[in-house]
N, C-alpha and C positions, 0 to 999 in steps of 0.2 A: 519568623526567621529573617524575612526581609527587613523588618524593623531593626532587629539586632545588628544585622550587617551594615545597615545605614548608619547606625550610631558608631560602629567600629571604624568605618572608613570615612566618616564625615570629616572635612578639613577643620571644622570648628564646632563647638557644642551648640545644641539647640538653645536659642535665646528668646525669651518672651519680653513683653513690654509691661512694666510695673508703674502705674500712676498713683501718686499720693496726692489726694485733693483734700479739701477741708471737710467734705461731707462723707467721703468713703475712699477706700483704696480699690483699685481696679487692676486686674491682670488679664492680658490678652496674649494669645499665641497663634501664629499663622503657620499652617502646613499646607502649602499649595492653596487651594480654594477653601480649605477647611479652617474655620475660625473658632477658637475657644475663648470665651469671656467669663470671668468670675469676679465677684465683688463682695466686699465686706464693709458694712457701714462703720463709721467712726463715732465714738462718743463726742458730744459737744465739748469744745475746748481742747481737743487733742492736737489739731493743727489750726492755728489762728493767724490770719493775715499773711498766709504764705510761709509761715515758720512753724517748726515743731515746738509745741508748748508742753506736751506730756509724752516724753519718749517711751516710758514703760507702757502706757496705754496703746501707743502706736505699734510697739513690738508685739504686744499681745494680739492685736488685730492682724498683723502680718503673719503670725504663726497660725492664727485661725484660718487665714486665707490659704495657707499651704495645704490644708486638708481637702480643698476643692480643686487643687491643681493636679492634673494627671501626671503620674510618674515623678512627683516631686521628691528630691533628695537634698542632702545638705549643701550640695554644690550647684543648685539650680541657678542658671545664669539669666540676668535680666538687663535690659536698658531701662534705667530709672528716669522717669519724667516727672517734674515737680511744678508747682505753681510758679508763675512768672512775676509775682509781686515785687521781688527784690532783684529782678534781672534787668540790666541796662544794656541796650544795644546802640550801636553807632554805625552808620554807613560811611564808607570811605571811597573816595574817587581820587586816586593818587597818580600823578604823572610818572611815567616810567620810560626807560629807553630800552633798546634791544638787548643791552648788556645787563639790565637790571634782573635780579633774581626775585621773583614774586614773593616767595616765602620771607626773604630777608626784609623786603620793603614792607610787607604786611606787619611783621613783628615789630619793626621800628616804629611805625605809625601807631600801632596798637598801644605801645608803651607811652608814647608821647602824648596821646590824646585820652589817656585813662581818666575817667571821671572820679576816681578814688585812688588813694595810695596803692600802688601796684603790689606792694608786699602783703596787703591784707585781702587781696582779691584773687580769685581764679579767673582766668581770661583765656579766650580762644578766638579763632577767626575762621571764616570760610570764604574762599575766593568765589565770587559770584559770576563775574564776567570780565572779559578783557575787551575793551572797546574796539570797534571795527578798525579804527586807525592804528591800533596796536600801541598807542602812546598813553593809555590810561588803564589803571587796574582798579576794578570795583570789588570790594569785599565787605563782609559784615563782621564787625567786632562785637564781642559779648563779654560782659563783666558781671561778677557776682561776688559778694562777700564770702570769705572762706567759712565763717562760722555757720552761715545759713546752709551752704552746700554740705559741709561736714555733718551737720545735724541729721540731714536726710540720709546721707550715705552710711553713716555709722549705725543708724537704726536698722537699715536694710541688712547690713552685714551681721549685726547681732541677732537678727531674726532668722538668719540662715540663707540669705540670698547672696549670690556673687554678682556684683555690679560691674558690667562691662563698660558702660558709659552713663554719664549724667547729663541730661538735657532738660529743656523746659517746654511749656505748653506750645509756644509759637513754633518751635522746630517740629514737634511731633504732629501738630495739626496741619501744618503746611505740607509735610510729607504725605500725610493721609490724603489730603485733598488733591495733591499732585498725582497720586497713584490711582485714586478711585473717583475723583470728582469729574463729572462730565460738563461740557460747555465752556471750558477754558480755551482761549485762543493762544497758540504758541507765541511766545515773545511779548505777550501783553501782561501788564501788572493788574492785580485785582486787590481791592480792599475787602477784608473779611471781618464781619462782626459776629462773634459767637456768644450768644447769651446763655450763661450757665447758672447753676444753683448758687455759686459763690460770687458771681460777678460777670463782667464782660471782657472777653479776650478780643482784642483788635489786632489784625495782622495785615501786612502788606506782602503779597506773594507774587512770584512770577516763575512759571515753569516748575512749580513744586519747591522752589527755594524761598526762604524767608528773607525779606529785605528790610523789615522793620516791625516793631510790635509795641503794644501799649496795653495796660491792664487797668480796669476800673471796677472797684468793689462795691457791693451793695451797702457795706458799712459806710462808705463815703457819702452815698445818697442819704442814708439815715442821719448822718451828721449834718448834712447840708439843710435838711428840713427841721433841724433842731430836736431830733430824737422823737419826732411824732410818728404816728403810724403811716407807713408808706402807702400812698394812694396811687392809682394807675396814672393819673395826670403827672404827678411828681416824678414817677419812675420814667415815663415816656419823655418828659421834658429833659431830664438829666441824660438819658440815653441819646436823645436827639442832639444835644449839645456836644457830648463826647464823640459820637460817631461822625458828625459833620466836621468837627475840628480835626479829627484824625484823617478824614478824607482829604481835607484841604492841606494838611501838613504832608500827607503822602504825595499829593500833586506837586507841592513845592520841592520836595526832595528828588522827585523823578524828572522835573522840568515840564511835566504835563500830567493831567489828572489820570488816575487809574481808569481802566476800561469800564469798570462797573463796581458797585458795592454789592456784596452778597451777604444777606442777613440770615443767619442760622440760629434757630431758637426752638427749644422744647415747648415754649409757651406761645400763646396766641400773639401774633406780631403784625396783624393786618393794619392796626391803627398806626403803629410806628412806621410801617412801610409807606403808608399814605403821607405821613409827615415828612419823611425823607424825600419822597418824590416831589413833595411841595417845595422843597428847597432846591430842586433841579438836579439832585444827585441821581445818576443812572443806576437803576437796580437790576439785578439779574438773579434768577433762581438757579438752583444747582441740583443735579441728579447724581446720586451715589451709585456708581456701577458695582456689580458683584454683591453688594450688601445694601440694597435699596431701603430696607426697613431697619437699618441700624440706627439706634438712638444717637444723637449728637454727643451725648456724654461719653461715648466710647471712642470718639475720634482720636483723642489724645493717646490713650493706651495702645490702640491699634497702630497708630503712627509710630510709636516707639517699637512695637513688635516688628513692623516693616524694617526698621533699622537693624533689629536683631537677626534678620535673615540675610543681611549683607556680610560677606566675609570680612573679618577684622582687618586684614591687610588691604582691603579695598574701601574701607569705611573712612571717608575724608570729612565726615560731618563734625560739627562743633560739639565738644564735650567739655564739661566743667568738672571732670573727674579728679578727685584728690589723687596724688601720685601713688599713695599707699594702696588705694582701691584698685587702680589700674594694675599694679604689680600683683595683687592678690588674684585678679582675674586670670592672668597668664600662668601663675603658679598652679591654680586649681585646674586650669585646662590641661596642663601637662600631667598632673597627678591623675586626673581622670583617664587620660589617654593610656598611661602606664597601667593603671588598674584594669582597664578593659582588656588590654592585650595580655596581661598576666592571667586573666580568666580564660582567655583563648588558649594559651599555652597549657594551662592545667587541664582544660577540656580535651585538648589533643592528646596529652599524655594518658589521660584516663581512657580515651577511645583506643589508643594503641594497646593499653593494658588489656582491655576487653578483647581486642582483636587477637592478640597473642594468646590470651587465655583460651579463646575458642579454638584457635589453631592447635594449641597444646592438647586440648581434649580430643580433637579429631585425630591427632597423631597417636594418642594413647589407645583410642578405640581401634585404629588401624593396626597398631602394633599387636594388640590382643587378638584381633581377627587373624592376622598373619600367623601369630604364634599357634592358634588353634588349627588353622588350615595346614600348617607345615609340620605339625606333630607327627613323628614317624615317617616323614618324607625325606628323601635324600636330595630333593630338588634345590633346597636352600640350606646353606650351612648355618650352624649355630653361631658362627662369627657374624654373619649378616644380620641375624636377629638381634644380637647384642649391639651392633652398630645402630640399628633403628631405635633401640631403647636409649642409647646414648644421645642421639639427636633429639629425642623427646625431652630428655633431661636438660639439654642445652636450651631448648625453648623455655623450659621452666625457669632456668636461671635468668634468661633475658627478661621474662615477665617480672621476676623479682627485682631486677635492676631498674626497670621502668617504674614500678610501684615505689621503690625506694627514692628514685629521683623526684617523683611527684610529692611524696610525703616530706622530703627534706627541702623543698623549694621555699626559701625564706622570703621575707618581705622585699619589696622592690627598693633597690638602692639605699642601703643603710647609711652610706656615706652622705647622700643628700639629706636624709633625715637628721643626721648628726650636725651637718652644716646649718640646717634650718633651726635646730635647737640652740646652737651657739649664737646665731644672729638674733634670735628673740631674746636670749638672756643678756645680750650686750647692746640692745637698742639699735640694731643694724637693719637697714632695708636692702633687700637683694635687688640689684639692677640687672646683672647678667652673671651666669655661671657656665663656664666651658670646661668640660672634662675630656682630656685627650690622653688615652692610656692611663698613666699614673700621675699626670701633670694637670693641675687645675689653675684656671685664671678666673678671679673673682672681682666683679665691679659692684660697688655698693654705695650707700649714702648713710650718713649719721648726723645726729644733731650737734655733736662736738668731736674734737680730735681725741678727747679722752675715751669716748666710746670706741673709736677706731683702734686705738692702742690696746684697749682691753680685749677687743675681739681678736687682734693679732696674737696677744699673749695666750688667750684661751686655745687658739689653734695650735700654738707652739707646744703647749703643755699636754695636748691630747695625743696619745700614742698612735692614733689613726692618721696623723699628718706629720710631715717633716719638711725641712727646708722652707719655712715660711718667710717670704720676702715682702717687705712693705717699703718701697722707695718713698722718701719724703716728697719727691717731686710729683708723685702720683696722688698726693692729698691736695685737693683744690677746694677753695670756698665755693659754696653754691647759694645763690640768693634765695632759692625756694626753700631749701631745708638743710642748713648747716654746711656740711662738707661732703664732697664726692671723693672716692678713693678707689685704688686698684691694688690688689696684692696677688701673689702666686704662691703655690705650695705643692708638695708631693703627697700623694695618697698612698700610705703604707698598707692600709687594709687590716691593721692589727686591731 
């Protein structure tokens, strides 16, 4: 019962972390100190070089994973975390004044310094710090090609997951280490080298925030040795070169070297540690609090699950979410909320029906008992007995009315369902829908003005709506996806 009440009154749906790697997919969910981890291996060639190569195979694996997820349903929410092969990050240190607006400054610099055409990329930023003198703004910018992000998000959606945010390995692992890693000094930066099955993730973190990242694949080592069998010396030499270079680059970006390098590996790493120490790089071990025996391969999905436990309105983390995916998340959230409370109302009506039924039976028994006890007695009149029977019949009528109300309860908001149907038919994306009494205000997006006009005409022809108004001034070009527009209409309910 407590679990059901928690779901009903929760401000946002429970959200897990879903990692898509090259070797397997992993799902993690945190409930307090209780952690659920599930994984399904991927067929070779499903995800190659950080990109989806075989979508159908990946969808099949994701559907197989669902069987292991407790209480999975069609609208299960996740924070999706993907490989960082195609992710590009850039640190910004921008001069500002007291009148500067941090968000506007960050967006302007993010566009000006883009490493690729801005119209083919998803991009976002996270403000990291404001310098002590209040005259500099530090933030991290992230860029990724749309086709890479879309391929992962679309596959997750087709497999039945509702994606709340899309992030990458560096963000997820930094969050995990910031929450559970022991031995980090506040305000100090650390270089992290995480050796995984598909390659090496290198991160620069401070206080749980990502300041920079780099990825190095085993395929690259294989190519460097000319396709020969990888020997331990060749692997260590390549790792030593990449890690030492990243440590030096991190020091250059910070103005001083990181406090230490932390090497995390599922494989034996004593030799590599000795080689790094020989270069004068300070090394530090790490203790994972709460989950000391957790394999490093789970750090990324658990880090995404940590973000899933943050209320959406307080989540300021970087997300490379396609706009359509973000809209679907909020639509599914409201639909689930309505469905849950509809079940509550139906249960309450059913309970009232049973209560009135029991009361009705009690009155009938009481009436019969009184009838037998008063037969031949002059203490109670026949009129009084008739009145009691009349009251019992009134209760019967009330029960019938309650049962009728429950049986005739229709689906939630047919108007919303009709609007959703018309938007899908005309290629419209819902941005905002406000219903006040019989008046509706609709904000949306479309690929072309033709779609917008077709949607307006469809509303006008439908008898459920009237007085459809689409001012030309409310149709505005949008650099991300065609045009934005606003229109209003009356709901007739016919």
